C-alpha positions in Angstrom: -44.7 30.0 79.2 -41.7 27.4 78.9 -38.8 28.2 80.9 -35.6 27.1 79.8 -32.9 26.4 82.5 -29.0 26.1 82.5 -28.0 23.1 84.6 -24.1 23.0 84.6 -22.9 19.4 84.4 -21.4 17.5 87.1 -17.7 18.0 85.9 -18.4 21.8 85.7 -20.0 22.0 89.4 -16.9 19.9 90.9 -14.3 22.5 88.7 -16.5 25.5 90.0 -16.2 24.3 93.8 -12.6 23.2 93.3 -11.9 26.6 91.8 -13.8 28.6 94.5 -11.8 26.9 97.3 -8.1 27.3 95.7 -9.5 31.3 95.2 -10.3 31.5 98.9 -7.1 30.0 100.1 -5.0 32.1 97.6 -6.8 34.9 98.5 -6.2 34.7 102.1 -2.8 34.2 101.5 -2.1 37.2 99.7 -0.9 35.1 96.7 -1.5 35.6 92.7 -5.4 35.2 91.9 -6.5 32.1 89.7 -7.5 34.5 86.6 -4.9 36.8 85.3 -1.8 36.7 82.7 1.3 35.5 82.1 3.9 37.7 80.2 5.1 35.5 76.8 7.5 36.1 74.2 5.9 37.2 70.6 6.7 33.8 69.2 4.6 32.2 72.0 1.9 34.7 71.5 1.2 33.9 68.2 1.4 30.0 68.8 -1.0 30.7 71.3 -3.4 32.4 69.1 -3.0 30.2 66.0 -3.4 27.0 67.8 -5.7 24.5 65.9 -5.7 20.8 64.9 -3.1 21.4 62.1 -0.5 23.1 64.1 -1.1 21.1 67.2 -3.4 18.5 68.9 -5.4 20.8 70.2 -8.6 23.0 69.0 -8.7 26.3 68.4 -10.1 29.0 70.9 -12.6 29.7 68.5 -13.9 26.1 68.2 -13.7 25.6 72.1 -16.2 28.6 72.3 -18.5 27.1 70.1 -18.5 24.0 72.2 -18.7 25.8 75.6 -21.7 27.9 74.3 -24.1 24.5 73.8 -22.4 23.0 76.7 -20.8 20.3 74.8 -17.3 20.5 76.1 -17.4 17.6 78.5 -19.6 15.6 75.8 -16.5 16.2 73.3 -14.2 15.3 75.8 -15.6 11.7 76.4 -17.6 11.0 72.8 -16.2 13.5 69.7 -18.6 11.7 67.3 -21.7 12.5 69.5 -20.7 16.2 70.3 -20.2 16.4 66.5 -23.6 15.1 65.8 -25.2 17.3 68.6 -23.5 20.2 67.0 -24.8 19.1 63.2 -28.1 19.2 64.4 -27.9 22.6 66.5 -26.5 23.9 62.8 -29.7 23.0 60.9 -31.8 25.5 63.1 -29.1 27.6 64.2 -27.7 30.0 61.4 -24.5 31.3 63.0 -21.6 30.7 60.7 -19.1 30.1 63.4 -21.0 26.7 64.4 -20.0 25.7 60.6 -16.3 26.5 61.3 -16.3 24.4 64.7 -17.8 21.5 62.8 -14.9 21.7 60.1 -12.5 22.1 62.9 -13.7 19.0 65.2 -14.3 16.6 62.1 -10.8 17.1 61.3 -9.2 16.6 64.8 -11.5 13.5 65.2 -10.2 12.4 61.7 -6.8 12.6 63.2 -7.4 10.4 65.8 -9.3 7.6 64.4 -7.8 4.7 61.9 -10.8 2.5 61.0 -14.5 2.2 61.4 -16.1 1.3 64.9 -19.3 1.4 66.4 -21.0 2.5 63.6 -18.8 5.7 63.4 -17.3 7.0 59.9 -14.2 6.0 58.6 -11.5 8.3 58.7 -11.6 9.6 55.1 -15.2 10.4 55.5 -14.4 12.6 58.4 -12.0 14.3 56.3 -14.5 14.8 53.6 -17.0 15.7 56.2 -14.5 18.7 57.3 -13.8 19.7 54.2 -17.8 20.0 53.2 -18.0 22.3 56.6 -15.3 24.6 55.8 -16.4 24.8 52.6 -20.0 26.1 53.8 -18.4 28.1 56.3 -16.6 30.0 53.5 -18.7 29.9 50.5 -22.2 28.9 52.0 -25.5 30.8 52.0 -26.6 31.9 55.2 -28.3 34.5 57.5 -24.9 35.8 58.4 -22.6 37.1 56.1 -19.5 35.1 54.6 -16.3 36.0 56.7 -13.9 38.5 55.3 -10.5 37.7 54.5 -9.5 39.9 57.8 -10.8 37.3 59.9 -8.1 34.7 61.0 -11.0 32.0 60.9 -11.3 32.7 57.2 -7.4 32.1 56.5 -7.3 29.0 58.6 -10.7 27.4 57.3 -8.8 27.8 53.9 -6.3 25.6 54.9 -8.1 23.3 56.8 -10.3 22.9 53.6 -7.2 22.3 51.4 -5.6 19.6 53.7 -8.7 17.9 54.4 -9.7 17.6 51.0 -6.4 16.0 50.0 -6.7 13.3 52.9 -10.5 12.7 52.2 -9.3 10.8 48.5 -6.4 9.2 50.1 -5.8 5.5 49.5 -2.7 3.8 50.6 0.0 4.9 53.3 1.9 7.2 50.8 -1.3 9.5 50.9 -1.6 9.2 46.7 -5.3 10.0 46.0 -8.1 8.0 44.2 -10.4 9.8 42.3 -13.6 7.6 41.8 -17.0 8.9 41.9 -19.5 7.3 44.3 -21.5 7.9 47.6 -19.7 8.5 50.6 -21.0 9.2 54.1 -21.1 12.9 55.7 -22.6 13.5 59.1 -24.3 10.1 58.9 -26.0 10.9 55.4 -25.2 9.4 52.0 -23.3 12.0 49.8 -23.0 11.5 45.9 -19.5 12.8 45.1 -19.1 13.2 41.1 -15.5 13.3 39.6 -15.5 16.4 37.1 -12.1 16.5 34.9 -13.7 18.4 32.1 -11.5 21.7 32.4 -8.4 19.7 33.2 -7.7 18.5 29.7 -6.8 15.0 30.5 -8.6 11.8 31.7 -7.6 10.7 34.9 -6.6 7.1 33.3 -3.9 9.5 31.4 -2.2 9.5 35.1 -0.1 6.8 37.0 -0.9 8.3 40.4 -2.1 11.5 42.1 0.2 12.6 45.1 -0.6 15.4 47.4 1.8 18.1 47.1 1.8 19.2 50.8 2.9 15.7 51.8 6.6 16.4 50.6 9.0 18.9 51.5 11.1 20.7 48.7 14.8 21.2 48.9 17.5 22.7 46.1 15.2 25.3 44.9 15.8 28.9 45.8 12.2 29.3 46.0 8.7 27.0 46.5 6.2 28.6 44.4 2.8 28.5 45.8 -0.3 30.6 44.9 -2.8 30.7 47.7 -6.4 29.8 47.4 -8.7 27.1 48.0 -8.0 23.6 46.6 -5.7 20.6 47.4 -2.7 21.1 45.4 -1.7 17.8 43.7 1.3 16.4 41.8 0.1 14.6 38.7 2.4 11.6 37.6 1.5 11.3 33.9 2.1 8.1 32.4 4.2 7.8 29.4 2.3 8.6 26.0 2.5 10.0 22.8 2.1 13.5 23.9 4.4 13.0 26.9 6.9 10.4 25.5 8.8 10.4 29.0 5.9 10.9 31.5 6.0 14.2 33.4 4.5 15.7 36.6 1.8 18.2 36.2 0.7 20.6 39.1 -2.9 19.8 39.7 -5.5 21.4 42.0 -8.7 19.3 43.4 -11.7 21.7 44.2 -14.7 20.2 45.9 -18.0 22.2 46.0 -21.2 21.2 47.7 -24.4 21.6 45.6 -26.7 22.4 48.3 -26.7 23.6 51.8 -26.6 21.6 55.1 -30.4 21.0 55.6 -30.3 19.5 51.9 -27.5 17.2 53.1 -29.5 16.3 55.9 -32.6 15.6 53.6 -30.3 13.4 51.1 -30.9 16.2 48.4 -26.9 17.4 48.0 -24.3 16.3 46.2 -20.7 16.9 45.9 -18.5 17.5 42.7 -14.9 17.1 43.0 -13.2 19.4 40.0 -9.5 19.0 38.6 -7.8 21.9 37.6 -4.4 22.3 35.7 -2.4 25.0 37.5 -0.8 25.8 34.0 -4.4 26.9 33.0 -6.9 27.7 36.0 -5.9 30.0 38.8 -9.5 30.6 40.0 -12.9 29.1 39.8 -16.5 31.0 39.8 -18.7 29.8 42.5 -22.0 31.9 42.6 -20.7 34.8 40.9 -17.5 34.7 43.3 -14.2 34.5 42.0 -12.4 31.8 44.2 -8.5 31.7 43.8 -7.2 28.0 43.6 -4.2 27.1 45.8 -1.3 25.7 43.6 2.2 24.5 43.8 4.2 24.3 40.9 7.6 23.7 42.5 6.8 20.2 44.1 5.8 18.4 40.7 9.1 19.4 39.3 11.2 18.7 42.4 9.4 15.1 42.3 10.1 14.8 38.6 13.9 15.5 39.4 14.4 13.4 42.7 16.6 11.0 41.0 20.3 11.0 41.9 21.4 9.1 38.7 19.8 11.9 36.1 22.0 14.7 38.1 25.2 12.6 37.0 24.1 12.0 33.3 25.8 15.0 31.6 29.3 14.3 32.7 28.7 10.5 32.1 27.7 11.1 28.8 30.5 13.3 27.7 33.3 11.0 29.1 31.6 7.7 28.5 29.5 8.4 25.2 25.5 7.2 25.3 23.4 6.6 22.6 19.9 8.6 23.7 16.7 7.3 22.7 14.8 10.7 23.6 16.5 13.9 22.9 13.7 15.9 23.6 12.2 15.7 27.4 9.1 16.9 28.6 8.1 17.9 32.6 4.7 18.4 31.1 2.4 17.2 28.0 2.4 18.9 24.8 -0.9 21.2 24.9 -1.9 23.2 21.6 -1.5 27.0 21.9 1.7 26.9 24.4 4.8 28.2 22.8 7.8 25.7 23.1 10.8 27.0 24.6 13.4 24.5 24.0 16.5 24.8 26.8 19.7 23.3 25.3 22.3 22.4 28.0 26.4 22.9 27.7 29.4 20.8 27.7 29.2 18.1 30.1 25.8 19.2 31.5 22.3 17.7 31.4 18.7 19.1 31.4 18.6 19.3 35.1 20.8 22.1 35.2 17.7 24.4 33.9 15.6 23.5 36.9 15.9 26.7 38.8 15.4 28.6 36.0 12.0 27.1 34.8 10.9 26.9 38.5 11.1 30.5 38.7 9.8 31.1 35.5 6.7 29.2 36.0 5.8 31.5 39.0 4.7 34.2 36.5 1.3 33.2 35.7 1.2 34.5 31.8 4.5 32.2 31.0 3.0 29.2 33.0 -0.3 29.7 30.6 1.3 30.7 27.4 4.4 28.5 27.2 5.8 25.0 27.6 9.1 23.9 28.5 11.3 21.2 26.3 14.2 20.0 27.5 17.1 18.7 24.9 19.6 16.3 25.8 22.3 15.1 24.0 26.0 13.4 24.4 28.0 16.6 24.6 31.4 15.1 23.3 30.4 14.9 19.9 31.4 17.2 16.9 29.8 20.2 17.1 28.4 20.0 13.5 27.0 16.5 14.2 25.1 18.0 17.4 23.6 21.1 15.5 22.2 18.4 12.9 21.0 15.9 15.9 19.0 19.1 17.4 17.8 20.3 14.2 16.4 17.0 13.4 15.1 16.1 16.8 13.2 19.4 17.0 11.6 19.0 13.4 10.7 15.6 14.3 9.0 16.8 17.5 7.0 19.1 15.8 6.1 16.9 13.2 4.8 14.4 15.4 3.0 16.6 17.8 1.5 19.0 15.2 1.5 17.1 11.9 -1.2 19.3 10.4 0.2 22.3 11.2 -2.7 23.4 12.8 -0.8 25.0 16.1 0.2 28.4 15.8 2.1 28.5 18.8 4.5 25.6 17.4 5.7 28.0 14.8 6.8 30.5 17.7 9.5 28.6 19.3 11.9 29.8 21.2 15.6 28.1 21.6 17.7 28.9 24.5 21.1 27.5 25.0 23.8 27.5 27.4 27.6 27.6 26.3 28.1 24.7 24.0 24.3 24.5 23.6 24.2 28.0 22.5 26.4 27.1 19.6 24.0 24.2 18.8 21.2 26.8 18.9 22.8 29.2 16.7 22.8 26.2 14.0 18.8 26.4 14.3 18.6 29.7 13.0 21.2 30.2 10.1 21.6 29.5 6.5 24.8 28.0 5.6 24.8 27.6 2.1 28.6 26.3 1.2 30.4 28.7 3.3 30.7 26.1 6.3 32.1 23.6 4.2 34.5 26.0 2.4 35.8 26.8 5.7 37.6 23.3 6.2 37.5 21.9 2.6 38.5 23.2 -0.9 37.0 20.0 -2.4 33.3 19.5 -3.1 31.9 16.9 -0.8 31.5 14.4 -4.0 35.3 14.6 -4.5 36.1 13.2 -1.1 38.0 10.0 -0.6 34.7 8.9 1.8 32.0 6.5 2.1 28.4 7.4 0.9 27.2 7.1 4.8 30.0 9.8 5.7 29.4 12.0 2.6 25.6 12.0 3.8 26.8 12.9 7.6 28.5 16.0 6.1 25.6 17.2 4.0 23.4 16.7 7.1 25.8 18.6 9.1 27.6 21.5 7.0 24.6 22.4 5.0 21.2 23.5 6.5 18.6 26.2 6.3 17.0 27.8 9.7 14.2 26.1 11.0 11.0 27.5 10.0 9.1 26.9 13.6 12.2 28.9 15.4 11.3 32.6 15.9 13.6 33.5 18.7 16.9 32.3 20.2 18.8 33.0 23.2 22.4 32.7 24.0 23.7 32.3 27.6 27.6 32.3 28.3 28.0 31.2 24.7 31.8 30.9 23.2 30.9 32.0 19.8 34.9 32.5 19.1 35.7 29.7 21.3 37.0 29.1 25.0 40.4 30.2 26.2 40.3 26.9 28.2 40.4 24.8 25.3 44.2 25.0 24.7 45.7 21.9 22.7 46.6 19.9 25.8 43.0 20.1 27.2 41.8 18.6 23.6 44.4 16.0 23.9 43.3 15.1 27.5 39.8 14.9 26.4 40.4 12.7 23.6 42.2 10.3 25.7 39.4 10.1 28.4 36.1 10.2 26.0 34.2 7.3 24.5 32.5 7.9 21.5 28.9 6.8 21.3 28.1 3.2 19.9 26.2 5.1 16.7 29.3 6.9 15.7 31.3 4.1 15.8 29.2 1.9 13.9 28.9 4.7 11.5 32.3 4.9 10.8 34.6 6.6 13.4 37.4 5.4 11.3 36.1 6.9 8.1 35.6 10.2 10.1 38.9 10.0 11.2 40.5 9.5 7.6 38.1 12.1 6.6 39.8 14.7 8.7 43.0 13.9 7.1 41.7 15.6 3.7 40.5 18.6 5.4 41.9 22.0 6.6 41.9 21.3 10.1 44.8 21.7 13.0 47.7 19.0 12.9 46.5 18.3 16.3 43.3 16.4 15.3 44.2 15.5 11.5 43.6 11.9 11.2 41.5 11.8 14.1 37.9 12.1 15.4 37.1 15.7 16.4 35.3 16.2 20.0 33.1 19.0 20.7 36.0 20.3 22.9 38.3 20.7 19.2 35.0 22.4 18.2 35.1 25.1 20.6 39.0 25.8 20.3 39.7 29.3 19.7 40.3 30.2 15.7 38.3 27.5 14.7 37.2 28.0 11.0 33.5 26.7 11.6 33.0 29.1 14.9 34.4 32.3 12.5 32.3 31.3 9.5 29.2 30.8 11.8 29.5 34.2 13.3 29.4 35.6 9.9 26.4 34.0 8.7 23.2 36.1 9.2 20.1 35.0 10.9 17.1 34.1 9.4 15.0 37.0 8.3 12.2 36.6 11.1 14.4 35.2 13.9 15.6 37.8 16.8 18.5 36.8 19.1 19.6 38.1 22.4 22.7 37.5 24.2 23.1 36.9 28.3 26.8 37.0 29.0 28.5 36.2 32.4 31.8 38.1 33.5 33.1 37.5 36.7 32.6 40.2 39.4 35.4 42.7 39.7 36.7 42.1 36.2 36.4 44.9 33.4 33.6 44.0 31.0 35.6 44.3 27.5 38.5 42.1 28.8 36.7 39.9 31.6 35.5 36.3 31.7 33.0 33.8 33.4 35.9 31.6 34.2 35.2 29.5 30.8 34.3 32.0 28.2 35.5 35.4 27.4 33.3 38.1 27.2 34.8 38.8 23.7 33.9 35.4 22.6 30.3 35.7 23.8 29.8 39.3 22.3 27.6 39.5 19.3 26.8 42.4 16.9 23.6 40.7 15.7 21.5 40.6 18.6 18.3 42.4 19.9 19.7 43.0 23.3 22.6 41.9 25.5 22.8 41.7 29.3 26.0 40.9 31.3 25.4 39.2 34.5 28.4 39.2 37.1 28.7 35.7 37.4 30.7 32.5 36.7 30.2 30.4 33.7 26.9 28.6 35.0 24.9 31.6 35.3 21.4 29.7 34.2 20.0 29.7 37.9 21.2 33.5 38.5 18.4 35.8 39.2 19.6 38.4 36.6 19.6 35.6 34.0 16.1 34.4 34.9 14.6 38.0 34.8 15.9 38.4 31.6 14.7 35.3 30.1 11.6 36.4 31.5 11.7 39.7 29.8 12.5 38.3 26.4 9.5 35.7 26.7 7.0 38.3 27.6 8.5 40.4 24.6 7.7 37.5 22.4 4.1 37.7 23.3 4.2 41.3 22.2 3.3 42.3 26.1 4.7 45.2 27.7 7.2 44.2 30.3 6.6 45.1 33.8 9.6 46.5 35.8 13.1 47.2 34.2 15.6 45.0 35.2 18.3 48.1 34.7 16.5 49.4 38.1 15.5 46.3 39.5 19.4 45.2 39.4 20.4 47.4 42.1 18.6 44.8 44.5 20.6 42.0 43.1 23.3 40.6 45.1 25.6 41.4 42.5 26.2 43.6 39.6 24.3 43.5 36.5 24.8 45.6 33.1 23.0 45.8 30.4 25.0 46.8 27.2 
């Protein structure tokens, strides 16, 4: 019978002898023992229990236990790669699953130490890939022992180890950007073919300018960073400019790596790995051998990355003051995909699309909205006459629908929701009504043909004063919209605006003098007669165009909703949001009205966002979970539904 003997290493024997001498000395002196406990705070206790290569430079207690079991602690200290390979060979014969856990951790920790290949040992990227492979086998691989449960802290830590190792396994460059190219890689000294599969993504990898690891960025400016837990490396997919994404975009993606085969297959050269790319807008889980595996995603980091440009935050005010000819009125943060209903967000005066960022970030945390809707941002020069801006909006949306769905095969495109804040709400209103000649008759007793104006000016009048509801718009939402004008637009304010704002070159080239001459023939206030009206003039109280717009019925299949801001402490019927009074924002022809206790810029208020979510879910015909009238009690300000 063969006898197996345990022979402690020289270092272990020296430690044992030294500890024994210390114990004898301390015992004889009546001092504390070499084995005992030290009281720590709860925070310190958690840090000690969760210590691993992701949180510190140390191995976890569980990985150390596996090294100690096989007397590999000293080997790892002197030659980490030798210890990993010895443990790998043990794992080929020993089915205990915790060996795979230790191998994943050891490979990651060693990957942190090396920067280039040396002495025939693997490159850093291959060590991280190796870590991800071992982690995958620990979590999802077959074996004599059952897979770990979610209650096992090693399960949660290995998921995170897998995710972060995977992102670094395909990194190419100092900025960590990923390069997804199918080729053979080296794992545990063996060649492993790695295939790239983007069949579920909906785009080719060549459609992207770059792939960046979402976890490499901290995010600021948002109330919440929306992350879903699971397996996979969350990515920022930076899109190239295309027909479907004319201004690019940044998509939330997830990379998921699976191994076809087990550890013995890897050793024998029979295994292969497949890296699958998924869109967080579509996929929330993958099925592996009958198991639903949730995908980790980060939908906030791509949006923050897209908006990480100081210039775009100042565009709105600059456009209002100095005018600007805009090339692309409709901006995308995600490329167009058939089957997703467009939600068009129209900003207000002196504003820009970035002011919708908080709302979009929060709404995209809802998986139903993420999967069923796409957000479009409308941008415009907000100092133009309201009627002209309304015509620009209608033309831009019509052009985009025609461009993206020329054959009319996408039913979702014909279920569009348009949401407007402040002046943007007035433009939104102009997508949903039929004017006949009523708007024109509110400012003139003459037919357009009888005016003393150039053919070009008459064409502008026809375009901006006579229109039908857009056939693809089915629901509109007004947010803090001055339907009866703003009490701030006094005559001196309007004079000041005209002294400071600069008209866009397109308007000047199109005949600003002719428009100014035209106002002398219309029923307009004396202060704008013979001048070019601005948007501030258009939002003056008792504006005949606004008063007429109020009376026009909505298209027969269009539903409308109002969200009205009133400052805290003010009575709703007589209150205001600092810019617009409740009486100006109130409409009788809406399906619902919600009063939010807030100032005028309420797009990012939790109650506003939750109401928009409710409306969007209602638009899908789904029952709404939760009742805002109940949830309002938990909000920091009063919210009232009328």
